[in-house]
Backbone and ligand atoms as CSV (ligand in chain L), in Angstrom:
chain,resi,resn,atom,element,x,y,z
A,1,MET,N,N,0.818,-1.202,0.000
A,1,MET,CA,C,0.000,0.000,0.000
A,1,MET,C,C,0.858,1.261,0.000
A,2,GLY,N,N,2.129,1.145,-0.310
A,2,GLY,CA,C,2.976,2.322,-0.418
A,2,GLY,C,C,3.162,3.022,0.909
A,3,ASN,N,N,2.984,4.332,0.913
A,3,ASN,CA,C,3.182,5.119,2.130
A,3,ASN,C,C,1.912,5.316,2.934
A,4,SER,N,N,0.873,4.616,2.623
A,4,SER,CA,C,-0.382,4.777,3.346
A,4,SER,C,C,-0.218,4.336,4.799
A,5,PRO,N,N,-0.802,5.101,5.721
A,5,PRO,CA,C,-0.739,4.684,7.122
A,5,PRO,C,C,-1.700,3.547,7.438
A,6,LEU,N,N,-2.538,3.181,6.480
A,6,LEU,CA,C,-3.538,2.139,6.714
A,6,LEU,C,C,-2.913,0.753,6.657
A,7,ARG,N,N,-3.425,-0.133,7.490
A,7,ARG,CA,C,-3.072,-1.545,7.362
A,7,ARG,C,C,-3.708,-2.072,6.087
A,8,ASP,N,N,-3.138,-3.161,5.546
A,8,ASP,CA,C,-3.693,-3.761,4.333
A,8,ASP,C,C,-5.159,-4.136,4.540
A,9,TYR,N,N,-5.953,-3.935,3.527
A,9,TYR,CA,C,-7.367,-4.312,3.597
A,9,TYR,C,C,-7.848,-4.710,2.215
A,10,ASP,N,N,-8.860,-5.567,2.208
A,10,ASP,CA,C,-9.429,-6.033,0.940
A,10,ASP,C,C,-10.732,-5.339,0.605
A,11,ARG,N,N,-11.411,-4.856,1.644
A,11,ARG,CA,C,-12.718,-4.274,1.353
A,11,ARG,C,C,-13.045,-3.180,2.357
A,12,LEU,N,N,-14.059,-2.437,2.009
A,12,LEU,CA,C,-14.586,-1.422,2.915
A,12,LEU,C,C,-15.762,-2.019,3.679
A,13,ILE,N,N,-15.920,-1.624,4.916
A,13,ILE,CA,C,-17.049,-2.084,5.714
A,13,ILE,C,C,-17.858,-0.872,6.154
A,14,GLN,N,N,-19.089,-1.139,6.528
A,14,GLN,CA,C,-19.995,-0.042,6.883
A,14,GLN,C,C,-20.017,0.180,8.388
A,15,ILE,N,N,-19.836,1.423,8.783
A,15,ILE,CA,C,-20.007,1.809,10.183
A,15,ILE,C,C,-20.924,3.029,10.217
A,16,THR,N,N,-21.461,3.301,11.382
A,16,THR,CA,C,-22.308,4.478,11.550
A,16,THR,C,C,-21.673,5.379,12.595
A,17,VAL,N,N,-21.519,6.640,12.243
A,17,VAL,CA,C,-20.917,7.605,13.161
A,17,VAL,C,C,-21.933,8.711,13.416
A,18,LEU,N,N,-22.409,8.787,14.637
A,18,LEU,CA,C,-23.397,9.783,15.047
A,18,LEU,C,C,-24.570,9.811,14.068
A,19,GLY,N,N,-25.020,8.614,13.661
A,19,GLY,CA,C,-26.194,8.479,12.813
A,19,GLY,C,C,-25.916,8.549,11.320
A,20,LYS,N,N,-24.692,8.837,10.924
A,20,LYS,CA,C,-24.363,8.927,9.498
A,20,LYS,C,C,-23.539,7.695,9.113
A,21,THR,N,N,-23.853,7.117,7.963
A,21,THR,CA,C,-23.201,5.883,7.522
A,21,THR,C,C,-21.966,6.192,6.684
A,22,PHE,N,N,-20.886,5.424,6.947
A,22,PHE,CA,C,-19.630,5.574,6.207
A,22,PHE,C,C,-19.104,4.202,5.814
A,23,GLN,N,N,-18.314,4.176,4.755
A,23,GLN,CA,C,-17.577,2.987,4.344
A,23,GLN,C,C,-16.114,3.228,4.694
A,24,VAL,N,N,-15.518,2.308,5.461
A,24,VAL,CA,C,-14.134,2.482,5.899
A,24,VAL,C,C,-13.363,1.179,5.696
A,25,PRO,N,N,-12.041,1.245,5.623
A,25,PRO,CA,C,-11.242,0.039,5.391
A,25,PRO,C,C,-11.277,-0.909,6.592
A,26,GLU,N,N,-11.511,-2.187,6.329
A,26,GLU,CA,C,-11.469,-3.186,7.397
A,26,GLU,C,C,-10.036,-3.312,7.934
A,27,ASN,N,N,-9.876,-4.017,9.027
A,27,ASN,CA,C,-8.554,-4.340,9.614
A,27,ASN,C,C,-7.799,-3.132,10.157
A,28,ASN,N,N,-8.462,-2.027,10.344
A,28,ASN,CA,C,-7.787,-0.824,10.837
A,28,ASN,C,C,-8.450,-0.345,12.120
A,29,THR,N,N,-7.700,0.403,12.905
A,29,THR,CA,C,-8.310,0.977,14.108
A,29,THR,C,C,-9.345,2.020,13.680
A,30,CYS,N,N,-10.214,2.335,14.596
A,30,CYS,CA,C,-11.225,3.352,14.292
A,30,CYS,C,C,-10.567,4.688,13.981
A,31,LEU,N,N,-9.486,5.016,14.678
A,31,LEU,CA,C,-8.841,6.307,14.421
A,31,LEU,C,C,-8.258,6.345,13.008
A,32,ARG,N,N,-7.681,5.229,12.550
A,32,ARG,CA,C,-7.204,5.161,11.153
A,32,ARG,C,C,-8.384,5.265,10.184
A,33,ALA,N,N,-9.491,4.631,10.536
A,33,ALA,CA,C,-10.677,4.720,9.685
A,33,ALA,C,C,-11.148,6.163,9.610
A,34,PHE,N,N,-11.093,6.875,10.720
A,34,PHE,CA,C,-11.474,8.292,10.714
A,34,PHE,C,C,-10.477,9.097,9.884
A,35,GLN,N,N,-9.216,8.706,9.936
A,35,GLN,CA,C,-8.211,9.385,9.121
A,35,GLN,C,C,-8.487,9.147,7.632
A,36,TYR,N,N,-8.979,7.971,7.311
A,36,TYR,CA,C,-9.377,7.665,5.928
A,36,TYR,C,C,-10.504,8.608,5.490
A,37,LEU,N,N,-11.418,8.911,6.416
A,37,LEU,CA,C,-12.555,9.782,6.096
A,37,LEU,C,C,-12.164,11.252,6.056
A,38,SER,N,N,-11.237,11.628,6.896
A,38,SER,CA,C,-10.871,13.037,7.025
A,38,SER,C,C,-9.352,13.135,7.214
A,39,PRO,N,N,-8.589,12.892,6.142
A,39,PRO,CA,C,-7.135,12.715,6.266
A,39,PRO,C,C,-6.409,13.876,6.938
A,40,GLU,N,N,-6.666,15.086,6.523
A,40,GLU,CA,C,-5.889,16.203,7.079
A,40,GLU,C,C,-6.298,16.518,8.501
A,41,ASN,N,N,-7.585,16.581,8.762
A,41,ASN,CA,C,-8.024,16.973,10.104
A,41,ASN,C,C,-7.587,15.971,11.166
A,42,ILE,N,N,-7.723,14.689,10.879
A,42,ILE,CA,C,-7.302,13.694,11.871
A,42,ILE,C,C,-5.783,13.716,12.019
A,43,SER,N,N,-5.072,13.866,10.934
A,43,SER,CA,C,-3.604,13.884,11.010
A,43,SER,C,C,-3.091,15.042,11.852
A,44,TYR,N,N,-3.776,16.178,11.793
A,44,TYR,CA,C,-3.332,17.340,12.559
A,44,TYR,C,C,-4.062,17.483,13.900
A,45,GLY,N,N,-4.923,16.533,14.215
A,45,GLY,CA,C,-5.607,16.549,15.502
A,45,GLY,C,C,-4.642,16.258,16.641
A,46,ARG,N,N,-5.092,16.543,17.831
A,46,ARG,CA,C,-4.226,16.352,19.000
A,46,ARG,C,C,-4.367,14.919,19.531
A,47,PHE,N,N,-3.872,13.984,18.726
A,47,PHE,CA,C,-3.955,12.569,19.080
A,47,PHE,C,C,-2.557,11.986,19.264
A,48,CYS,N,N,-2.406,11.175,20.306
A,48,CYS,CA,C,-1.119,10.526,20.557
A,48,CYS,C,C,-0.979,9.244,19.750
A,49,TRP,N,N,-2.062,8.639,19.378
A,49,TRP,CA,C,-2.138,7.396,18.606
A,49,TRP,C,C,-1.661,6.177,19.394
A,50,ASN,N,N,-1.412,6.306,20.678
A,50,ASN,CA,C,-0.893,5.152,21.436
A,50,ASN,C,C,-1.554,4.978,22.803
A,51,GLN,N,N,-2.805,5.361,22.934
A,51,GLN,CA,C,-3.625,5.083,24.115
A,51,GLN,C,C,-3.212,5.860,25.361
A,52,ASP,N,N,-2.556,6.994,25.197
A,52,ASP,CA,C,-2.137,7.803,26.346
A,52,ASP,C,C,-3.026,9.019,26.587
A,53,CYS,N,N,-3.390,9.725,25.536
A,53,CYS,CA,C,-3.981,11.055,25.703
A,53,CYS,C,C,-5.481,11.035,26.026
A,54,GLN,N,N,-6.159,9.980,25.683
A,54,GLN,CA,C,-7.611,9.846,25.901
A,54,GLN,C,C,-8.440,10.797,25.035
A,55,GLN,N,N,-7.820,11.462,24.073
A,55,GLN,CA,C,-8.543,12.407,23.203
A,55,GLN,C,C,-9.426,11.691,22.185
A,56,CYS,N,N,-9.298,10.376,22.080
A,56,CYS,CA,C,-10.040,9.639,21.044
A,56,CYS,C,C,-11.150,8.789,21.652
A,57,ARG,N,N,-11.600,9.128,22.845
A,57,ARG,CA,C,-12.667,8.332,23.472
A,57,ARG,C,C,-13.947,8.407,22.652
A,58,MET,N,N,-14.617,7.262,22.574
A,58,MET,CA,C,-15.899,7.230,21.870
A,58,MET,C,C,-16.754,6.131,22.478
A,59,THR,N,N,-18.050,6.218,22.216
A,59,THR,CA,C,-19.000,5.232,22.713
A,59,THR,C,C,-19.496,4.415,21.537
A,60,VAL,N,N,-19.454,3.085,21.673
A,60,VAL,CA,C,-19.829,2.217,20.553
A,60,VAL,C,C,-20.840,1.155,20.963
A,61,THR,N,N,-21.626,0.756,19.980
A,61,THR,CA,C,-22.462,-0.432,20.064
A,61,THR,C,C,-22.272,-1.173,18.746
A,62,VAL,N,N,-22.686,-2.423,18.707
A,62,VAL,CA,C,-22.619,-3.193,17.468
A,62,VAL,C,C,-24.032,-3.592,17.102
A,63,ALA,N,N,-24.422,-3.299,15.861
A,63,ALA,CA,C,-25.805,-3.516,15.424
A,63,ALA,C,C,-26.239,-4.964,15.616
A,64,SER,N,N,-25.330,-5.904,15.388
A,64,SER,CA,C,-25.698,-7.321,15.489
A,64,SER,C,C,-25.765,-7.808,16.936
A,65,ARG,N,N,-25.393,-6.965,17.897
A,65,ARG,CA,C,-25.401,-7.360,19.313
A,65,ARG,C,C,-26.172,-6.338,20.146
A,66,PRO,N,N,-27.484,-6.234,19.910
A,66,PRO,CA,C,-28.253,-5.229,20.652
A,66,PRO,C,C,-28.323,-5.514,22.151
A,67,ASP,N,N,-28.013,-6.762,22.560
A,67,ASP,CA,C,-28.046,-7.130,23.971
A,67,ASP,C,C,-26.826,-6.600,24.737
A,68,VAL,N,N,-25.785,-6.247,24.016
A,68,VAL,CA,C,-24.561,-5.764,24.667
A,68,VAL,C,C,-24.665,-4.251,24.853
A,69,PRO,N,N,-24.520,-3.771,26.078
A,69,PRO,CA,C,-24.639,-2.331,26.301
A,69,PRO,C,C,-23.520,-1.540,25.620
A,70,ALA,N,N,-23.802,-0.279,25.359
A,70,ALA,CA,C,-22.793,0.603,24.767
A,70,ALA,C,C,-21.582,0.656,25.689
A,71,ARG,N,N,-20.408,0.743,25.106
A,71,ARG,CA,C,-19.210,0.862,25.940
A,71,ARG,C,C,-18.303,1.963,25.411
A,72,GLU,N,N,-17.534,2.505,26.321
A,72,GLU,CA,C,-16.607,3.573,25.962
A,72,GLU,C,C,-15.254,2.943,25.643
A,73,VAL,N,N,-14.700,3.298,24.487
A,73,VAL,CA,C,-13.438,2.713,24.026
A,73,VAL,C,C,-12.545,3.812,23.458
A,74,LEU,N,N,-11.314,3.427,23.163
A,74,LEU,CA,C,-10.370,4.342,22.523
A,74,LEU,C,C,-10.322,4.038,21.026
A,75,ALA,N,N,-10.507,5.055,20.206
A,75,ALA,CA,C,-10.505,4.872,18.756
A,75,ALA,C,C,-9.145,4.431,18.233
A,76,CYS,N,N,-8.069,4.746,18.955
A,76,CYS,CA,C,-6.739,4.352,18.496
A,76,CYS,C,C,-6.416,2.912,18.874
A,77,LYS,N,N,-7.307,2.261,19.601
A,77,LYS,CA,C,-7.056,0.887,20.036
A,77,LYS,C,C,-8.001,-0.119,19.372
A,78,VAL,N,N,-9.257,0.267,19.214
A,78,VAL,CA,C,-10.287,-0.663,18.747
A,78,VAL,C,C,-10.290,-0.755,17.225
A,79,ILE,N,N,-10.392,-1.992,16.728
A,79,ILE,CA,C,-10.456,-2.238,15.280
A,79,ILE,C,C,-11.906,-2.081,14.812
A,80,VAL,N,N,-12.091,-1.454,13.674
A,80,VAL,CA,C,-13.448,-1.268,13.153
A,80,VAL,C,C,-14.097,-2.623,12.882
A,81,ALA,N,N,-15.414,-2.671,13.024
A,81,ALA,CA,C,-16.162,-3.895,12.767
A,81,ALA,C,C,-17.404,-3.545,11.967
A,82,GLU,N,N,-17.776,-4.444,11.092
A,82,GLU,CA,C,-18.987,-4.256,10.288
A,82,GLU,C,C,-20.169,-3.983,11.213
A,83,GLY,N,N,-20.916,-2.963,10.927
A,83,GLY,CA,C,-22.093,-2.648,11.724
A,83,GLY,C,C,-21.809,-1.879,13.001
A,84,MET,N,N,-20.570,-1.508,13.227
A,84,MET,CA,C,-20.241,-0.727,14.430
A,84,MET,C,C,-21.013,0.594,14.402
A,85,GLN,N,N,-21.568,0.932,15.545
A,85,GLN,CA,C,-22.297,2.193,15.651
A,85,GLN,C,C,-21.621,3.055,16.708
A,86,ILE,N,N,-21.096,4.175,16.280
A,86,ILE,CA,C,-20.430,5.095,17.192
A,86,ILE,C,C,-21.439,6.165,17.570
A,87,THR,N,N,-21.845,6.133,18.810
A,87,THR,CA,C,-22.950,6.993,19.244
A,87,THR,C,C,-22.481,8.215,20.026
A,88,GLY,N,N,-21.233,8.239,20.384
A,88,GLY,CA,C,-20.691,9.392,21.089
A,88,GLY,C,C,-19.199,9.460,20.879
A,89,MET,N,N,-18.635,10.650,20.951
A,89,MET,CA,C,-17.187,10.785,20.770
A,89,MET,C,C,-16.684,12.058,21.418
A,90,SER,N,N,-15.381,12.091,21.634
A,90,SER,CA,C,-14.752,13.248,22.268
A,90,SER,C,C,-14.923,14.485,21.393
A,91,GLU,N,N,-14.786,15.638,22.001
A,91,GLU,CA,C,-14.878,16.886,21.236
A,91,GLU,C,C,-13.796,16.952,20.171
A,92,GLU,N,N,-12.611,16.441,20.474
A,92,GLU,CA,C,-11.503,16.486,19.511
A,92,GLU,C,C,-11.844,15.654,18.275
A,93,LEU,N,N,-12.369,14.446,18.488
A,93,LEU,CA,C,-12.754,13.614,17.341
A,93,LEU,C,C,-13.857,14.287,16.536
A,94,ARG,N,N,-14.834,14.761,17.244
A,94,ARG,CA,C,-15.986,15.384,16.569
A,94,ARG,C,C,-15.528,16.584,15.736
A,95,TYR,N,N,-14.660,17.369,16.306
A,95,TYR,CA,C,-14.165,18.547,15.602
A,95,TYR,C,C,-13.380,18.141,14.352
A,96,CYS,N,N,-12.553,17.116,14.498
A,96,CYS,CA,C,-11.714,16.683,13.377
A,96,CYS,C,C,-12.518,16.003,12.276
A,97,LEU,N,N,-13.699,15.501,12.601
A,97,LEU,CA,C,-14.520,14.825,11.595
A,97,LEU,C,C,-15.560,15.744,10.967
A,98,MET,N,N,-15.537,17.011,11.312
A,98,MET,CA,C,-16.528,17.947,10.778
A,98,MET,C,C,-16.573,17.935,9.258
A,99,GLY,N,N,-15.425,17.865,8.609
A,99,GLY,CA,C,-15.367,17.928,7.153
A,99,GLY,C,C,-15.891,16.691,6.455
A,100,SER,N,N,-16.174,15.647,7.195
A,100,SER,CA,C,-16.604,14.394,6.566
A,100,SER,C,C,-18.117,14.272,6.489
A,101,GLY,N,N,-18.827,15.324,6.797
A,101,GLY,CA,C,-20.266,15.301,6.652
A,101,GLY,C,C,-21.031,15.239,7.958
A,102,LEU,N,N,-20.340,15.157,9.069
A,102,LEU,CA,C,-21.030,15.179,10.356
A,102,LEU,C,C,-21.403,16.609,10.692
A,103,PRO,N,N,-22.474,16.790,11.437
A,103,PRO,CA,C,-22.802,18.149,11.864
A,103,PRO,C,C,-21.681,18.704,12.722
A,104,PRO,N,N,-21.436,19.992,12.650
A,104,PRO,CA,C,-20.322,20.562,13.419
A,104,PRO,C,C,-20.510,20.408,14.914
A,105,GLY,N,N,-19.412,20.151,15.577
A,105,GLY,CA,C,-19.415,20.104,17.034
A,105,GLY,C,C,-18.696,21.323,17.569
A,106,PRO,N,N,-18.658,21.495,18.872
A,106,PRO,CA,C,-17.965,22.653,19.435
A,106,PRO,C,C,-16.458,22.531,19.234
A,107,ARG,N,N,-15.799,23.662,19.127
A,107,ARG,CA,C,-14.351,23.643,19.046
A,107,ARG,C,C,-13.808,23.231,20.411
A,108,PRO,N,N,-12.935,22.200,20.456
A,108,PRO,CA,C,-12.442,21.759,21.754
A,108,PRO,C,C,-11.548,22.807,22.402
A,109,PRO,N,N,-11.567,22.883,23.715
A,109,PRO,CA,C,-10.725,23.877,24.398
A,109,PRO,C,C,-9.252,23.516,24.273
A,110,TYR,N,N,-8.409,24.508,24.272
A,110,TYR,CA,C,-6.961,24.284,24.279
A,110,TYR,C,C,-6.500,24.332,25.723
A,111,ASP,N,N,-5.920,23.262,26.187
A,111,ASP,CA,C,-5.371,23.261,27.543
A,111,ASP,C,C,-4.147,22.403,27.621
L,1,LIG,S1,S,-5.158,8.974,20.371
L,1,LIG,FE1,FE,-4.412,9.223,22.384
L,1,LIG,S2,S,-5.499,7.744,23.512
L,1,LIG,FE2,FE,-6.157,7.402,21.462
């Protein structure tokens, strides 16, 4: 895949982010999938990419497992799954994904 930061993948899978449906590369973390959707904004976001900063927190459910309650996970750790539904996310993620068709969120504070 050349210089792409994405892991190798054969197909795109469907996920839902705050009610909007996207096709993203399988076998990649959610944060990489978000980078696929919004390359510049995610790349310049304030993310450590290694589970330290907590700026990539999000809430997920899986459509095929309605019995499993929503859980809070790190986008830089969790691998995308077909039917994943992301129902909540940090202000930093939301801000960085604005250009991908999601409604705008508040600008995160600088601290
Ligand atoms: S990007 Fe820092 S914890 Fe996920």
